N, CA, C and O atoms as a printed pandas DataFrame, in Angstrom:
     atom_number atom_name residue_name chain_id  residue_number  x_coord  y_coord  z_coord
0              1         N          MET        A               1    0.841   -1.137    0.019
1              2        CA          MET        A               1   -0.035   -0.041   -0.003
2              3         C          MET        A               1    0.774    1.179   -0.020
3              4         O          MET        A               1    1.666    1.254    0.825
4              5         N          LYS        A               2    0.603    2.197   -0.885
5              6        CA          LYS        A               2    1.198    3.452   -0.965
6              7         C          LYS        A               2    0.543    4.493   -0.014
7              8         O          LYS        A               2   -0.653    4.388    0.256
8              9         N          MET        A               3    1.270    5.452    0.475
9             10        CA          MET        A               3    0.654    6.462    1.345
10            11         C          MET        A               3    1.266    7.877    1.049
11            12         O          MET        A               3    2.421    8.031    0.652
12            13         N          LYS        A               4    0.403    8.866    1.276
13            14        CA          LYS        A               4    0.968   10.161    0.976
14            15         C          LYS        A               4    0.091   11.027    1.860
15            16         O          LYS        A               4   -1.125   10.840    1.891
16            17         N          HIS        A               5    0.721   12.030    2.625
17            18        CA          HIS        A               5   -0.004   13.024    3.375
18            19         C          HIS        A               5   -0.381   14.105    2.349
19            20         O          HIS        A               5    0.414   14.516    1.504
20            21         N          VAL        A               6   -1.717   14.563    2.485
21            22        CA          VAL        A               6   -2.313   15.570    1.592
22            23         C          VAL        A               6   -2.755   16.723    2.444
23            24         O          VAL        A               6   -3.454   16.450    3.419
24            25         N          LEU        A               7   -2.442   17.977    2.210
25            26        CA          LEU        A               7   -3.012   19.052    3.114
26            27         C          LEU        A               7   -3.976   19.868    2.054
27            28         O          LEU        A               7   -3.643   20.321    0.959
28            29         N          LEU        A               8   -5.230   19.925    2.673
29            30        CA          LEU        A               8   -6.204   20.535    1.861
30            31         C          LEU        A               8   -6.985   21.563    2.776
31            32         O          LEU        A               8   -6.991   21.403    3.997
32            33         N          GLU        A               9   -7.587   22.530    2.226
33            34        CA          GLU        A               9   -8.406   23.356    2.941
34            35         C          GLU        A               9   -9.881   22.923    2.390
35            36         O          GLU        A               9  -10.107   22.823    1.184
36            37         N          VAL        A              10  -10.849   22.679    3.386
37            38        CA          VAL        A              10  -12.115   21.979    3.200
38            39         C          VAL        A              10  -13.095   23.167    3.595
39            40         O          VAL        A              10  -12.970   23.847    4.614
40            41         N          TYR        A              11  -14.046   23.306    2.676
41            42        CA          TYR        A              11  -15.071   24.287    2.874
42            43         C          TYR        A              11  -16.528   23.758    2.903
43            44         O          TYR        A              11  -16.831   22.817    2.169
44            45         N          CYS        A              12  -17.382   24.290    3.673
45            46        CA          CYS        A              12  -18.831   24.031    3.574
46            47         C          CYS        A              12  -19.558   25.094    2.879
47            48         O          CYS        A              12  -19.515   26.249    3.303
48            49         N          ASP        A              13  -20.274   24.745    1.754
49            50        CA          ASP        A              13  -20.847   25.890    0.981
50            51         C          ASP        A              13  -22.344   25.871    1.312
51            52         O          ASP        A              13  -23.145   26.424    0.560
52            53         N          SER        A              14  -22.703   25.283    2.354
53            54        CA          SER        A              14  -24.194   25.225    2.800
54            55         C          SER        A              14  -24.655   26.646    3.305
55            56         O          SER        A              14  -24.006   27.262    4.151
56            57         N          ASN        A              15  -25.703   27.084    2.791
57            58        CA          ASN        A              15  -26.225   28.352    3.316
58            59         C          ASN        A              15  -27.480   28.237    3.995
59            60         O          ASN        A              15  -28.256   29.192    4.030
60            61         N          THR        A              16  -27.740   27.120    4.544
61            62        CA          THR        A              16  -28.839   26.760    5.416
62            63         C          THR        A              16  -28.475   26.290    6.816
63            64         O          THR        A              16  -27.339   25.858    7.008
64            65         N          SER        A              17  -29.293   26.340    7.732
65            66        CA          SER        A              17  -28.939   25.892    9.080
66            67         C          SER        A              17  -29.213   24.320    9.322
67            68         O          SER        A              17  -28.884   23.688   10.326
68            69         N          ASP        A              18  -29.847   23.856    8.253
69            70        CA          ASP        A              18  -30.053   22.320    8.136
70            71         C          ASP        A              18  -28.920   21.609    7.679
71            72         O          ASP        A              18  -28.434   21.758    6.557
72            73         N          SER        A              19  -28.449   20.747    8.648
73            74        CA          SER        A              19  -27.149   19.901    8.299
74            75         C          SER        A              19  -27.579   18.668    7.574
75            76         O          SER        A              19  -28.589   18.064    7.937
76            77         N          PRO        A              20  -26.917   18.303    6.650
77            78        CA          PRO        A              20  -27.130   16.935    5.945
78            79         C          PRO        A              20  -26.880   15.905    6.927
79            80         O          PRO        A              20  -26.336   16.190    7.994
80            81         N          SER        A              21  -27.244   14.709    6.638
81            82        CA          SER        A              21  -27.066   13.575    7.509
82            83         C          SER        A              21  -25.509   13.208    7.731
83            84         O          SER        A              21  -25.085   12.730    8.783
84            85         N          CYS        A              22  -24.769   13.473    6.678
85            86        CA          CYS        A              22  -23.416   13.172    6.737
86            87         C          CYS        A              22  -22.625   14.171    7.624
87            88         O          CYS        A              22  -21.468   13.954    7.984
88            89         N          CYS        A              23  -23.299   15.232    7.936
89            90        CA          CYS        A              23  -22.540   16.383    8.768
90            91         C          CYS        A              23  -22.548   16.019   10.157
91            92         O          CYS        A              23  -23.551   16.216   10.842
92            93         N          ILE        A              24  -21.377   15.439   10.682
93            94        CA          ILE        A              24  -21.252   15.029   12.072
94            95         C          ILE        A              24  -20.893   16.051   13.097
95            96         O          ILE        A              24  -21.061   15.886   14.306
96            97         N          ASN        A              25  -20.414   17.061   12.570
97            98        CA          ASN        A              25  -20.004   18.265   13.510
98            99         C          ASN        A              25  -20.641   19.690   13.290
99           100         O          ASN        A              25  -20.181   20.699   13.824
100          101         N          GLY        A              26  -21.731   19.686   12.461
101          102        CA          GLY        A              26  -22.324   20.853   12.081
102          103         C          GLY        A              26  -21.779   21.500   10.957
103          104         O          GLY        A              26  -20.629   21.226   10.615
104          105         N          ILE        A              27  -22.513   22.397   10.279
105          106        CA          ILE        A              27  -22.097   22.977    9.008
106          107         C          ILE        A              27  -20.875   23.862    9.244
107          108         O          ILE        A              27  -20.136   24.081    8.284
108          109         N          ASP        A              28  -20.608   24.368   10.391
109          110        CA          ASP        A              28  -19.484   25.205   10.670
110          111         C          ASP        A              28  -18.139   24.421   10.882
111          112         O          ASP        A              28  -17.111   25.005   11.223
112          113         N          HIS        A              29  -18.198   23.127   10.672
113          114        CA          HIS        A              29  -16.981   22.337   11.031
114          115         C          HIS        A              29  -16.844   21.368    9.922
115          116         O          HIS        A              29  -17.071   20.184   10.175
116          117         N          PRO        A              30  -16.501   21.719    8.721
117          118        CA          PRO        A              30  -16.133   20.863    7.593
118          119         C          PRO        A              30  -14.968   20.006    7.958
119          120         O          PRO        A              30  -14.143   20.425    8.770
120          121         N          GLY        A              31  -14.846   18.785    7.385
121          122        CA          GLY        A              31  -13.638   18.049    7.524
122          123         C          GLY        A              31  -13.723   16.750    6.609
123          124         O          GLY        A              31  -14.477   16.711    5.636
124          125         N          TYR        A              32  -12.963   15.764    6.954
125          126        CA          TYR        A              32  -12.764   14.542    6.087
126          127         C          TYR        A              32  -14.113   13.915    5.929
127          128         O          TYR        A              32  -14.364   13.356    4.862
128          129         N          HIS        A              33  -15.008   13.950    6.882
129          130        CA          HIS        A              33  -16.199   13.251    6.766
130          131         C          HIS        A              33  -16.997   13.809    5.660
131          132         O          HIS        A              33  -17.775   13.072    5.054
132          133         N          CYS        A              34  -16.865   15.073    5.345
133          134        CA          CYS        A              34  -17.531   15.708    4.210
134          135         C          CYS        A              34  -17.098   15.135    2.880
135          136         O          CYS        A              34  -17.901   14.907    1.975
136          137         N          LEU        A              35  -15.819   14.914    2.796
137          138        CA          LEU        A              35  -15.281   14.284    1.584
138          139         C          LEU        A              35  -15.603   12.767    1.501
139          140         O          LEU        A              35  -15.974   12.288    0.429
140          141         N          SER        A              36  -15.472   12.029    2.582
141          142        CA          SER        A              36  -15.674   10.651    2.472
142          143         C          SER        A              36  -17.233   10.460    2.169
143          144         O          SER        A              36  -17.542    9.497    1.467
144          145         N          GLU        A              37  -18.209   11.283    2.633
145          146        CA          GLU        A              37  -19.461   11.020    2.380
146          147         C          GLU        A              37  -20.040   11.631    1.178
147          148         O          GLU        A              37  -21.242   11.536    0.928
148          149         N          ASN        A              38  -19.218   12.248    0.442
149          150        CA          ASN        A              38  -19.633   13.003   -0.730
150          151         C          ASN        A              38  -20.636   14.038   -0.507
151          152         O          ASN        A              38  -21.568   14.111   -1.307
152          153         N          CYS        A              39  -20.570   14.819    0.442
153          154        CA          CYS        A              39  -21.493   15.898    0.852
154          155         C          CYS        A              39  -21.776   16.838   -0.353
155          156         O          CYS        A              39  -20.819   17.268   -0.997
156          157         N          PRO        A              40  -22.915   17.139   -0.650
157          158        CA          PRO        A              40  -23.130   18.030   -1.788
158          159         C          PRO        A              40  -22.666   19.430   -1.560
159          160         O          PRO        A              40  -22.471   20.179   -2.518
160          161         N          ASN        A              41  -22.461   19.856   -0.174
161          162        CA          ASN        A              41  -22.025   21.182    0.214
162          163         C          ASN        A              41  -20.526   21.312    0.289
163          164         O          ASN        A              41  -20.041   22.418    0.528
164          165         N          VAL        A              42  -19.735   20.227    0.095
165          166        CA          VAL        A              42  -18.416   20.384    0.236
166          167         C          VAL        A              42  -17.626   20.811   -0.866
167          168         O          VAL        A              42  -17.933   20.394   -1.983
168          169         N          SER        A              43  -16.566   21.650   -0.717
169          170        CA          SER        A              43  -15.670   22.014   -1.711
170          171         C          SER        A              43  -14.206   22.138   -1.011
171          172         O          SER        A              43  -14.093   22.298    0.204
172          173         N          PHE        A              44  -13.287   22.063   -1.744
173          174        CA          PHE        A              44  -11.875   22.074   -1.192
174          175         C          PHE        A              44  -10.835   22.640   -2.149
175          176         O          PHE        A              44  -11.029   22.666   -3.365
176          177         N          THR        A              45   -9.784   23.069   -1.599
177          178        CA          THR        A              45   -8.708   23.553   -2.500
178          179         C          THR        A              45   -7.407   23.115   -1.862
179          180         O          THR        A              45   -7.352   22.726   -0.695
180          181         N          TYR        A              46   -6.344   23.195   -2.685
181          182        CA          TYR        A              46   -4.957   22.932   -2.232
182          183         C          TYR        A              46   -4.544   23.866   -1.113
183          184         O          TYR        A              46   -5.076   24.971   -0.998
184          185         N          ALA        A              47   -3.594   23.433   -0.280
185          186        CA          ALA        A              47   -2.999   24.271    0.748
186          187         C          ALA        A              47   -1.431   24.260    0.415
187          188         O          ALA        A              47   -0.650   23.573    1.074
188          189         N          PRO        A              48   -1.055   25.011   -0.576
189          190        CA          PRO        A              48    0.415   25.011   -1.018
190          191         C          PRO        A              48    1.088   25.700   -0.039
191          192         O          PRO        A              48    0.586   26.615    0.614
192          193         N          HIS        A              49    2.368   25.230    0.100
193          194        CA          HIS        A              49    3.494   25.920    0.837
194          195         C          HIS        A              49    3.162   26.346    2.271
195          196         O          HIS        A              49    3.493   27.412    2.788
196          197         N          GLU        A              50    2.373   25.235    2.906
197          198        CA          GLU        A              50    1.792   25.493    4.236
198          199         C          GLU        A              50    2.523   24.426    5.215
199          200         O          GLU        A              50    2.836   23.302    4.824
200          201         N          LEU        A              51    2.747   24.870    6.448
201          202        CA          LEU        A              51    3.231   24.058    7.514
202          203         C          LEU        A              51    2.212   24.068    8.624
203          204         O          LEU        A              51    1.757   25.125    9.060
204          205         N          ALA        A              52    1.840   22.826    9.100
205          206        CA          ALA        A              52    0.753   22.689    9.987
206          207         C          ALA        A              52    0.957   21.579   11.040
207          208         O          ALA        A              52    1.591   20.553   10.794
208          209         N          TYR        A              53    0.430   21.827   12.126
209          210        CA          TYR        A              53    0.283   20.760   13.222
210          211         C          TYR        A              53   -1.136   20.269   13.135
211          212         O          TYR        A              53   -2.061   21.080   13.096
212          213         N          SER        A              54   -1.338   18.989   13.104
213          214        CA          SER        A              54   -2.778   18.478   13.088
214          215         C          SER        A              54   -2.810   17.587   14.270
215          216         O          SER        A              54   -1.859   16.908   14.655
216          217         N          GLY        A              55   -4.049   17.647   14.844
217          218        CA          GLY        A              55   -4.348   16.871   16.016
218          219         C          GLY        A              55   -4.639   15.458   15.792
219          220         O          GLY        A              55   -4.222   14.865   14.797
220          221         N          GLU        A              56   -5.366   14.896   16.722
221          222        CA          GLU        A              56   -5.634   13.386   16.845
222          223         C          GLU        A              56   -6.173   12.853   15.520
223          224         O          GLU        A              56   -5.815   11.736   15.147
224          225         N          PHE        A              57   -7.045   13.614   14.760
225          226        CA          PHE        A              57   -7.731   13.123   13.701
226          227         C          PHE        A              57   -7.188   13.722   12.385
227          228         O          PHE        A              57   -7.839   13.712   11.340
228          229         N          GLY        A              58   -5.965   14.239   12.508
229          230        CA          GLY        A              58   -5.362   14.867   11.283
230          231         C          GLY        A              58   -5.988   16.292   10.857
231          232         O          GLY        A              58   -5.785   16.754    9.734
232          233         N          VAL        A              59   -6.699   16.902   11.751
233          234        CA          VAL        A              59   -7.284   18.074   11.478
234          235         C          VAL        A              59   -6.488   19.196   12.279
235          236         O          VAL        A              59   -6.196   19.065   13.467
236          237         N          VAL        A              60   -6.165   20.317   11.510
237          238        CA          VAL        A              60   -5.513   21.431   12.188
238          239         C          VAL        A              60   -6.552   22.069   13.141
239          240         O          VAL        A              60   -7.660   22.394   12.715
240          241         N          PRO        A              61   -6.198   22.241   14.399
241          242        CA          PRO        A              61   -7.191   22.619   15.432
242          243         C          PRO        A              61   -7.569   24.120   15.414
243          244         O          PRO        A              61   -8.667   24.444   15.867
244          245         N          ASP        A              62   -6.787   24.988   14.954
245          246        CA          ASP        A              62   -7.036   26.401   15.040
246          247         C          ASP        A              62   -6.050   27.105   14.135
247          248         O          ASP        A              62   -5.136   26.471   13.607
248          249         N          SER        A              63   -6.217   28.413   13.943
249          250        CA          SER        A              63   -5.416   29.291   12.867
250          251         C          SER        A              63   -4.058   29.496   13.501
251          252         O          SER        A              63   -3.196   29.958   12.752
252          253         N          LYS        A              64   -3.701   29.220   14.809
253          254        CA          LYS        A              64   -2.450   29.402   15.275
254          255         C          LYS        A              64   -1.588   28.043   15.177
255          256         O          LYS        A              64   -0.491   27.953   15.729
256          257         N          ALA        A              65   -2.112   27.083   14.497
257          258        CA          ALA        A              65   -1.537   25.791   14.271
258          259         C          ALA        A              65   -0.962   25.662   12.775
259          260         O          ALA        A              65   -0.313   24.668   12.448
260          261         N          TRP        A              66   -1.197   26.581   11.994
261          262        CA          TRP        A              66   -0.524   26.500   10.621
262          263         C          TRP        A              66   -0.140   27.870   10.172
263          264         O          TRP        A              66   -0.573   28.918   10.649
264          265         N          ILE        A              67    0.735   27.744    9.187
265          266        CA          ILE        A              67    1.264   29.047    8.576
266          267         C          ILE        A              67    1.570   28.806    7.125
267          268         O          ILE        A              67    2.284   27.829    6.900
268          269         N          GLY        A              68    1.181   29.485    6.146
269          270        CA          GLY        A              68    1.312   29.353    4.782
270          271         C          GLY        A              68    2.191   30.516    4.177
271          272         O          GLY        A              68    2.288   31.627    4.698
272          273         N          PHE        A              69    2.773   30.153    3.097
273          274        CA          PHE        A              69    3.691   31.129    2.515
274          275         C          PHE        A              69    2.729   32.080    1.738
275          276         O          PHE        A              69    1.878   31.640    0.965
276          277         N          GLY        A              70    2.908   33.379    1.980
277          278        CA          GLY        A              70    2.140   34.436    1.386
278          279         C          GLY        A              70    2.096   35.611    2.090
279          280         O          GLY        A              70    2.842   35.835    3.044
280          281         N          GLY        A              71    1.160   36.475    1.627
281          282        CA          GLY        A              71    0.848   37.834    2.475
282          283         C          GLY        A              71    2.258   38.653    2.436
283          284         O          GLY        A              71    2.908   38.838    1.407
284          285         N          GLU        A              72    2.612   39.105    3.720
285          286        CA          GLU        A              72    3.735   39.957    3.815
286          287         C          GLU        A              72    5.030   39.171    3.629
287          288         O          GLU        A              72    6.098   39.783    3.603
288          289         N          MET        A              73    4.984   37.800    3.494
289          290        CA          MET        A              73    6.249   37.009    3.299
290          291         C          MET        A              73    6.844   37.298    1.786
291          292         O          MET        A              73    8.029   37.105    1.517
292          293         N          LEU        A              74    6.021   37.713    0.972
293          294        CA          LEU        A              74    6.315   37.933   -0.583
294          295         C          LEU        A              74    6.439   39.476   -0.738
295          296         O          LEU        A              74    5.431   40.168   -0.592
296          297         N          PRO        A              75    7.501   39.972   -0.994
297          298        CA          PRO        A              75    7.677   41.333   -1.301
298          299         C          PRO        A              75    6.816   41.758   -2.404
299          300         O          PRO        A              75    6.638   40.976   -3.338
300          301         N          ASP        A              76    6.238   42.961   -2.399
301          302        CA          ASP        A              76    5.371   43.535   -3.447
302          303         C          ASP        A              76    6.084   43.459   -4.800
303          304         O          ASP        A              76    5.546   43.036   -5.823
304          305         N          ASP        A              77    7.250   43.875   -4.722
305          306        CA          ASP        A              77    8.055   43.950   -6.112
306          307         C          ASP        A              77    8.698   42.719   -6.489
307          308         O          ASP        A              77    9.590   42.820   -7.331
308          309         N          ALA        A              78    8.415   41.529   -6.017
309          310        CA          ALA        A              78    9.077   40.292   -6.296
310          311         C          ALA        A              78    8.438   39.762   -7.651
311          312         O          ALA        A              78    7.235   39.598   -7.855
312          313         N          ASN        A              79    9.485   39.526   -8.537
313          314        CA          ASN        A              79    9.147   38.883   -9.763
314          315         C          ASN        A              79    8.932   37.403   -9.709
315          316         O          ASN        A              79    9.044   36.883   -8.599
316          317         N          GLU        A              80    8.648   36.664  -10.704
317          318        CA          GLU        A              80    8.398   35.282  -10.697
318          319         C          GLU        A              80    9.512   34.515  -10.324
319          320         O          GLU        A              80    9.330   33.593   -9.528
320          321         N          GLN        A              81   10.701   34.753  -10.791
321          322        CA          GLN        A              81   11.977   34.128  -10.331
322          323         C          GLN        A              81   12.233   34.242   -8.910
323          324         O          GLN        A              81   12.502   33.241   -8.246
324          325         N          GLN        A              82   12.161   35.481   -8.369
325          326        CA          GLN        A              82   12.277   35.739   -6.878
326          327         C          GLN        A              82   11.276   35.007   -6.018
327          328         O          GLN        A              82   11.617   34.534   -4.934
328          329         N          GLU        A              83    9.995   34.902   -6.503
329          330        CA          GLU        A              83    9.003   34.073   -5.787
330          331         C          GLU        A              83    9.469   32.701   -5.761
331          332         O          GLU        A              83    9.442   32.093   -4.691
332          333         N          VAL        A              84    9.949   32.072   -6.957
333          334        CA          VAL        A              84   10.445   30.592   -6.779
334          335         C          VAL        A              84   11.533   30.578   -5.887
335          336         O          VAL        A              84   11.552   29.616   -5.119
336          337         N          GLU        A              85   12.481   31.434   -5.786
337          338        CA          GLU        A              85   13.632   31.338   -4.972
338          339         C          GLU        A              85   13.222   31.555   -3.451
339          340         O          GLU        A              85   13.814   30.966   -2.547
340          341         N          LEU        A              86   12.189   32.423   -3.228
341          342        CA          LEU        A              86   11.787   32.621   -1.841
342          343         C          LEU        A              86   11.063   31.435   -1.325
343          344         O          LEU        A              86   11.158   31.154   -0.131
344          345         N          LYS        A              87   10.320   30.692   -2.159
345          346        CA          LYS        A              87    9.507   29.511   -1.801
346          347         C          LYS        A              87   10.540   28.421   -1.526
347          348         O          LYS        A              87   10.260   27.583   -0.669
348          349         N          ALA        A              88   11.745   28.348   -2.190
349          350        CA          ALA        A              88   12.673   27.376   -1.865
350          351         C          ALA        A              88   13.303   27.685   -0.530
351          352         O          ALA        A              88   13.629   26.746    0.195
352          353         N          VAL        A              89   13.493   28.896   -0.164
353          354        CA          VAL        A              89   14.036   29.202    1.165
354          355         C          VAL        A              89   12.949   28.877    2.225
355          356         O          VAL        A              89   13.249   28.280    3.259
356          357         N          TRP        A              90   11.697   29.273    1.955
357          358        CA          TRP        A              90   10.613   28.747    2.848
358          359         C          TRP        A              90   10.634   27.218    3.134
359          360         O          TRP        A              90   10.508   26.734    4.259
360          361         N          GLU        A              91   10.807   26.525    1.998
361          362        CA          GLU        A              91   10.795   25.046    2.256
362          363         C          GLU        A              91   11.991   24.671    3.028
363          364         O          GLU        A              91   11.819   23.868    3.945
364          365         N          SER        A              92   13.117   25.101    2.817
365          366        CA          SER        A              92   14.311   24.742    3.497
366          367         C          SER        A              92   14.153   25.001    4.994
367          368         O          SER        A              92   14.511   24.157    5.815
368          369         N          ILE        A              93   13.577   26.260    5.373
369          370        CA          ILE        A              93   13.389   26.583    6.784
370          371         C          ILE        A              93   12.289   25.718    7.326
371          372         O          ILE        A              93   12.444   25.315    8.478
372          373         N          CYS        A              94   11.192   25.366    6.672
373          374        CA          CYS        A              94   10.258   24.550    7.213
374          375         C          CYS        A              94   10.775   23.128    7.504
375          376         O          CYS        A              94   10.462   22.583    8.562
376          377         N          ARG        A              95   11.537   22.526    6.619
377          378        CA          ARG        A              95   12.058   21.185    6.707
378          379         C          ARG        A              95   13.139   21.232    8.041
379          380         O          ARG        A              95   13.192   20.368    8.916
380          381         N          ARG        A              96   13.820   22.226    7.982
381          382        CA          ARG        A              96   14.826   22.419    9.240
382          383         C          ARG        A              96   14.169   22.408   10.516
383          384         O          ARG        A              96   14.607   21.727   11.443
384          385         N          LYS        A              97   13.040   23.195   10.627
385          386        CA          LYS        A              97   12.398   23.411   11.753
386          387         C          LYS        A              97   11.574   22.192   12.259
387          388         O          LYS        A              97   11.361   21.990   13.454
388          389         N          MET        A              98   11.115   21.370   11.216
389          390        CA          MET        A              98   10.541   20.125   11.591
390          391         C          MET        A              98   11.522   19.149   12.213
391          392         O          MET        A              98   11.196   18.440   13.165
392          393         N          GLU        A              99   12.735   19.121   11.659
393          394        CA          GLU        A              99   13.795   18.266   12.269
394          395         C          GLU        A              99   14.186   18.836   13.692
395          396         O          GLU        A              99   14.409   18.076   14.634
396          397         N          GLU        A             100   14.252   20.098   13.792
397          398        CA          GLU        A             100   14.517   20.640   15.068
398          399         C          GLU        A             100   13.393   20.313   16.073
399          400         O          GLU        A             100   13.700   19.999   17.223
400          401         N          ALA        A             101   12.197   20.369   15.712
401          402        CA          ALA        A             101   11.040   19.977   16.617
402          403         C          ALA        A             101   11.189   18.543   17.030
403          404         O          ALA        A             101   10.963   18.209   18.193
404          405         N          TYR        A             102   11.564   17.682   16.110
405          406        CA          TYR        A             102   11.749   16.144   16.529
406          407         C          TYR        A             102   12.819   16.024   17.456
407          408         O          TYR        A             102   12.661   15.293   18.433
408          409         N          ILE        A             103   13.972   16.688   17.275
409          410        CA          ILE        A             103   15.179   16.565   18.108
410          411         C          ILE        A             103   14.776   17.103   19.614
411          412         O          ILE        A             103   15.068   16.487   20.638
412          413         N          GLU        A             104   14.116   18.251   19.585
413          414        CA          GLU        A             104   13.729   18.771   20.924
414          415         C          GLU        A             104   12.770   17.926   21.507
415          416         O          GLU        A             104   12.902   17.662   22.702
416          417         N          TYR        A             105   11.731   17.408   20.811
417          418        CA          TYR        A             105   10.774   16.422   21.397
418          419         C          TYR        A             105   11.458   15.225   22.082
419          420         O          TYR        A             105   11.164   14.851   23.217
420          421         N          MET        A             106   12.417   14.642   21.282
421          422        CA          MET        A             106   13.087   13.492   21.826
422          423         C          MET        A             106   13.958   13.832   23.035
423          424         O          MET        A             106   14.064   13.029   23.962
424          425         N          GLU        A             107   14.492   14.840   23.035
425          426        CA          GLU        A             107   15.283   15.467   24.344
426          427         C          GLU        A             107   14.355   15.606   25.489
427          428         O          GLU        A             107   14.740   15.243   26.600
428          429         N          GLN        A             108   13.133   16.112   25.319
429          430        CA          GLN        A             108   12.226   16.251   26.357
430          431         C          GLN        A             108   11.704   14.839   26.883
431          432         O          GLN        A             108   11.432   14.661   28.070
432          433         N          ILE        A             109   11.604   14.003   26.061
433          434        CA          ILE        A             109   11.180   12.658   26.387
434          435         C          ILE        A             109   12.231   12.009   27.311
435          436         O          ILE        A             109   11.878   11.401   28.322
436          437         N          LYS        A             110   13.359   12.125   27.003
437          438        CA          LYS        A             110   14.531   11.636   27.843
438          439         C          LYS        A             110   14.548   12.261   29.207
439          440         O          LYS        A             110   15.018   11.606   30.138
440          441         N          LYS        A             111   14.112   13.382   29.396
441          442        CA          LYS        A             111   13.995   14.082   30.577
442          443         C          LYS        A             111   12.888   13.575   31.489
443          444         O          LYS        A             111   12.951   13.782   32.701
444          445         N          HIS        A             112   11.865   12.910   30.930
445          446        CA          HIS        A             112   10.824   12.439   31.553
446          447         C          HIS        A             112   10.890   10.959   31.938
447          448         O          HIS        A             112    9.999   10.411   32.589
448          449         N          GLU        A             113   11.998   10.342   31.500
449          450        CA          GLU        A             113   12.225    8.938   31.792
450          451         C          GLU        A             113   12.662    8.657   33.213
451          452         O          GLU        A             113   12.883    7.501   33.574
């Protein structure tokens, strides 16, 4: 079996207060269940260049648990080549920080043994 982690933004397009039967958490809480149940109100988009912490069920708990490349991170005058280069810098930093988090976590575990 092959596996790949996929980061998506999931939206509920329902404009009523009536939740479909597949809606386990209410229309204000879209998630994997919307996709797996083929909910007619679900839509999604890619989440490119994002770093996120997901909780127990693979869902990012709040807006402070993810950050994406964009906004003030890209200078107003950046051209396409600079944007490519800056995204490569972002990727390098994200990968390094994930490794640092793992090392720090393993050090913390050793302190609790």
